[in-house]
N, C-alpha and C positions, 0 to 999 in steps of 0.2 A: 383445627380448633385447639390443640394442645400447645401451640406456640404463641397464642395470644397472651399478652401480659396485662394484668389488671392495672387500672390507671394509677393506683397508689403504691404499687410495688417499687417503682424507681426512686421515689422521694422518701427520705428518712426523717423529714421534719427539719428541726434545727440542727445545725452543725454543732457537735459537742464542744469544739474549740470556741465557738461564738458564745455559747452558754457560759463557759468558764470565764471568758473575757468580760462578759456583761456582769457576772457576779462579782468578780474582783474589782471592776470599775465602779460598780454600785457601792461596794464596801468602802472603797477609797474615797469616793465622793461623800458618803455619809460621815466618814471620819473627819474629813476636812471641814464640812459644814458644821459638825458638832464642835470641833475645835474653835472655829470662828465664833460660834454662838457663845461658848464658854468665855472666850476672850472678851467679847463685848459685854457680857454680864459682869465679868470680873472688873472691867474698867469702871462700870457704873457703881457696883456694890461695894467693892473693897476700897478702903482708904489708901492714899498713896504711901509708898514705903518711905520711911524716914532714912535719911542718909546717916551713915556712921559718923560720929564725931571724929575730927582729925586730931591726932595726938600732937602735943607740943613739940615733940621730937621731929615729926614730919614737917610741921610748920616751919621749924628752924631750918631744916634741910632745904625746903622750897625757897625760903628767903635767901639763903646763902647761894643757891643756884642763880637767883635773879640778881645777885649782887647787892642786896640790901642787908645791912648788918642787923642781927636780931637785937632787940632792946636789952640793955644791961651788959653789952659786950663792948 
């Protein structure tokens, strides 16, 4: 009678490594879904960013690269 093992003695429930993996996976998934939701919201709610005005000096350089002389030269 002393060598009989109760039915629950062998199983420990969940593997601790599995629990850690599930927690980290859940947090990562939550983070990615949250980022996507914020991105979609920002695309709808925020106005598009304005481009910086190009300086005359840069325009001159670009024209010279393309072989077109700048006006007044």
